[in-house]
N, C-alpha and C positions, 0 to 999 in steps of 0.2 A: 504494500500500500504506500510505496514511496516513503516519505519521511513524516507523513501527516500524523499518524497515531502516536508515534514516538515523541514528536514535538509537543503535542497537546498534553501528553502524560508527563514528560520530563521537565517541561518549562511552563507548567500551568500558570504560575504566578508571575512569570516574567512579562513585562510589557512587550507586546508584539507590534502594534501599529501606533506610532505617535504622529497624529495629524496636526500638531500644533496646539489647537484648542482642546482636543480630547485625546485620550489614550485607551487602547483596548489590550487586554492581556491575551495570552495564548488560550487560556481557559474560556474566555468570553467568545473569541472567534471560533474556538472548537465547538462550543455549545451551539452557536448559530449554524455552523457547517453541518453538524449532525442532524439538526432539525431540517435543513434544506435537503440533505441526503435522503431523509425519510420521505419527503414530498416527491423527490425524483423517483424513488423506488416504486411509487404508485403509478408511474407512467412508463410502462415497459417498452413502448414502441417509439421512443424518442432518444436515439443514441447520442445526439449532440445537444448541448445546452448553450444557446447563444445569449450572451449577457452584455447589456449596455455597460460600458466600462467607465463611465464618468465618475461613479462613486467607488473609490478604490477599496474602502472597507467592505462594502457589499461584494465587490468582485473577488476579493481575497477569500471571503467566506464561501462564495459559490465555487471558486476554484477548488478549495479543500473539499467541499461537498461532492464535487464531481469525481475527485480521486477516490473518496470513500465509496461512492455509488457506482464506480467504474463507468463514468460517462466522459465524453470529450467536451471540454469547454472551448467556446469560440468567442473571443472578445469582439465587441461590435461598436462601431461608431459610423454614423452616416458620412463623416468626413473621409472615411477610407473605403467604405463598402456600402452598397445599397441593399435594401431588403430583398429586392429582386435578384441580385447576385447570390445572396444566401439561398434563396428558394431554388435557384437554378443549380446550385452546387451541392446542396445537402438533401438527404432524405428526411424522414421525420425528425423534428427538433422542438425543443422547449425554448421559448423566448422569454427572457426576464428583462423588462424595460427599465427606463430610468427611474421609475417610481417603485421598482421592486415587484411589480405585478407579473404573474406567470401566465403564459398561454402556450398552447401546443399548435404546431403547424405541420402540415404534410408537404414537404418539398418535392421538387422534381428530380433531384440528383440521385445518381446511382452509386454514390460512394459507399464503400463497405468499411466501417471502422472495425478495428480489432480490439479485443480486450486489452486494456493497458495503454491505449492511445489517450494521452493526457490532455493535450490542447492542439488546436488547429489555428494557425495564423495565415492570413491571406496577404500575399505580396503582389507587387506590380507584375503584369505580364504583357508581352508584346502583342498578344492577340486582342488586347482590350479587355479581357476577362481576368480578374485576379486569380492567382494560383493558390490553392490551399495546401499548406504543409502540415502534415501530421507528425507530432513529436510524441514519442512513446515513453513509458515508464523506463524501459531499458536505456533509451537515449539519455534521459535525464539523470538516471543513476550513474551512468558512465561519465556524464559531464561533472556532476557533483564530486565524484571520486577524483577525476582528473584535475579539476580546478582547485580542489582542496589540497592536493599534493603540490601544485604549482604555487599556490598562495596560502601557505599554512597560517598566515596571520588571521585568517577568518576564525580559527579556533579560539582566539583570544578576544575577538571583537564583541563589543556589547551594543554598539550603535553604528548603523550603516545607512548610507543615503539610499533613497528610493525615489529617484526623479523621473523614471521612465513611465510611460503609459503602458497598460497591459496590451496595447496593440503592437508593441515591439518586444522582440524576444529577450532583450536585455532586462526587462522587468522581471523575468522569471529567474534570472541569475540572483538578483537581490532577494526575491521571495524565498527561493530554495536554500540559499546560504543562511538567511536569517532563521529558517526553520531547522536547518541542520545543527546550528550552534546556539540557538536560543537568543539571538540578537534582536534588537529593536529596529524595525524599519522606520526611518525618519522620512516621513512623507511631507513635502511642502504644502502649506496651506494655500488657498487661493491668493492671499496677499503675498506670501513668500514666492509664489511662482512669478509674480510681477517684480519682486525684489529678491532675486536669488542670492545676491551678495549678502543680504541679511541672514538668509537661511544658512549659508556656509559658516558664518561667524558666530551664530547663536546656538546651533544644535550639537556642538561638541562631538563631531563624527570621528569614529575610529577608521572607517574606510569610506572613501568617496568613489563613485562610479558614474561617469557621464560620457557624452560625446565631447570631442574637442571643441566643437562650436559653442556648447553651453559654457565650458570653462573660459573660452575667450570672451564671451559676453559678460561673465561675472567679473573677470579682470578689468574689462573696459568700464563696467559700471563702478567698480571701486575706484578707478582712476578719476572718475568724474565727481567722486564724493570724498573730499580730503578727510573728513571726520571718520568715515568708514575705513579709509585706507590706513589710518593710524591704529585701528583696533587689531590686535594680534589674532591670527588664525593658526590652529595646529591641526594638521591632517596627517596621521602617521603613514597611511597608504592610500594612493590614488590610482584608480584604473581608468583607462580610456579605451573606447571601442566605437565602432559605427562609422568612422571616417578616418582619413589619413591624419596621424598625429605629427605635427611639426616639432622639430627640436626646440625652436624658439619658444613655442607655447609651453612645452614641457618644462623648460628652464624657468619661465615666468611663473608657472603654477607652483613649482618647487619653492621659488622665492616667497610665494604667498604662504604656504602651509608647511613647508619642509616635508620630510618623509620620503618614502619610496614612490617612484613613478613607474607604473606597469602598463605596457601597451598590449592589448589583446585584440584578436581578430577572429572573425568567423561569420559566414552567411547564416541565415536562419536555417537553411537546409542541413547545416552541420551542428545544430543544437547550441545556439547562443554564441559560443566561441570555441576555437579549436587550436589556436596557436597563441603564443605570447612571449614577451620579453620584459625583463626588469632592466630599465635603463641605467646605464652607468653614467651618472651625471658629471663626474669629475672629468674635465677635459672635453665635454660635449660642447660643440659649437652650435650657435643658433641656426646655421645653414646646413648642419649635418643631416644625413638621411637617417631616419629612425626605422628600424626593421619591424616587421610584424611578428618576429620571433620564430620559434620552432614549435612543432606540434607537441602538445602535452597529453598526458593520460594515454589512452589507447589509440589516439589519432596518428595517422601516418600520411605524409604528404609526398607528392612528386610533381614534377613539372611536365606537362604534356608537350608533344611535338609543336604545338601552337604557342607555347610559352605561358600557358595558363596553369594555375595551381589546382591539382587534383587532391581531394581529401578522401581517405579511406578510414574505416574504423567504426566502432559501435555508436558513434554520435551521428552518423549519417541518417537523416530522417527520410521519409518518403512523401510523395505528393498524394493529394487526396484521391486521385483517380489512377494511381500507379502502384505497382508492387515495389518491393525493396530493391535498392540498387547497391552495387558493390562499391561504388565510389561516386563522388559528386565533383563535377567540373565547375569550379567557382566562376569561371570566365574572367578572373582577375589575373592580369599579366604580372608575373613576378620573376625575380632572379634569386639565386641562392648564393650566399657567401658565408663561409665558416659555419654551415649548418643552420643559418637563419635566412628567412625569406624577406625580400624587399618588394614592396608594392609599386607598380609602375603604371597603373591605370586599368581600364577595362578593355576587353576584346569585343564588346558590343556597345550599345547605346545607353546602357543603364547608368543612372546617376545616384549619388548619395547627397541629398540636400538636407542640412540640419539633421543628419542621421536617418532621414527617410529614404528608403530605397524605391526608386521609380524609374521607369523607362522614358527616354525622350519622346518616343512615339505616343505614350499615354498623355504626356503634357501637350503635345502637338494636337492630339485629337480634341482636347478640350476647346482650344481656340478654333479649330476647324468646324466645330459644331455650332459656332455662333453665326447667325445669318449675316451674309455679306462678306465672310472670310472665305477666300478661294484656297489659299495655301498658308501654312504656318510652319515656322521652324523655331527651335529653341536655341538660344545662345547663352551658355553658362557664364557665370561671374565667379572668378577665382579670387580668393583672399588668403594669403599665407598658405597656398597649396591646397586649400579646401574649396569645394563648390559652395559658395555662400548664398547663391541665388541664381536667378535666370531672367533674361529678357525674352520677349516674344517678338519675332520678326514676322510680319504679316503682309501678304498680298491680298488686297481687298479694300472694301470701303465701309466696314463696320466701325462704329464709334469705339474708341479705345476703352471707354468706361464699360461698354458691354462685354468686352473681352476680359477685363479684370474682374468684373462681376461674375463671369462664368467660373473663373478659378476660385473665387470666394465661395460660390455656391457648392463647388465640388470638394474643396479641401479646407475651407475656413481660412484662418490667418496663417496656417502652417506653410502653404505653398502658393503665396501670392507672387505674381511676377513683379520684378523691380521696375520694369518699364515695357511699353509696347511701341514698336517702331514699324512704320509702314514703308514698304518699298514697292517699286513697280514690278519687279521680277527678281527671282533669285539668281545669283551667279551660279554657273555650272562648271564642273571640272571636265577633264578629258573623257570621263565615263558618261557624261551627260547627266549625272545626278546633281541635284541641288546641293549647295554647300553654303554654310554660314560662318 
């Protein structure tokens, strides 16, 4: 049953979720989880449980309930997935809305879950339809064992950050490690999400985990507030994942909180993360390349003839409509030096923007669906080696505000274009394909 029962028994009185204004113990979350599991047991023909993930406390309780009841939890937000997409992908499922109300639905999907499939995350797909990735109990147990050996500091941690949404696989790293060692998940309040610099300096974290973009934003915010910049911050261990980590940012973050800096890497298909490196900060130059490290735990890596990183091992998950695979081609272009991998970009059009994985084609389709737009291309904006945003280059006569509104309706504030530029036609290369 993964780590659920052990956590609720061994750490009953420990604080589990600290939301700023309120705290919940392991015992309190466990009691709610067992009650929800009882309700799920009365619905035999709904193998998937789709949960609106805006309320983190409710989501954690439902996640634990699904492990107890052997159901697969699917985090849901209209900013990433439509209800129609869910119905097309899944067979029978339970839906728990933002008010906590439960309803049952018969979907059109033919996916067959297996006992022990814990959660399903949907990622961007070039076909226009999100791809569901099923992560099993075996995948997660292999991950927890591997990451615990790579980062033994978790065994002593009592307070760890929890800044990710359940829509992203890095959320499950924080959740599972907290449950393994009885640590408290420090979840930012709505106000702290607007002022993350305050969150970092007030919560007394043992371990921090975020994307590099969030860390850069926090450092920039502190620089604009002299009073905040004077307040000391201590973070013994900091992990970064989801985007390329620059050496300059790593050094700046170390100057903020001290402690170790660890860079981890892994697509959702390889269960949260599969490689990592502890940075040696002495002698590190701001312009140095930072590796994504070597495989840990049972993971094994190799470079394909096309230069992409292949991952084998017990953490490789499967797609919703596919059987198990022996390895996963990450499509990340890498080189190897002294047993460590270095990231050099993508072999396809996939982007990571603020930690969100998305295809260029998907972003282009949003603009192309606006009346008056004939063609659209995405132009990425780079800052310190990271994709910090994008512009939309358009052929057509649609108002720019209609195009930005289309992105707002589809993704909310998470993926708004920085600008919209109109051109008469796209330049083409020798192949005849449009290029931006």
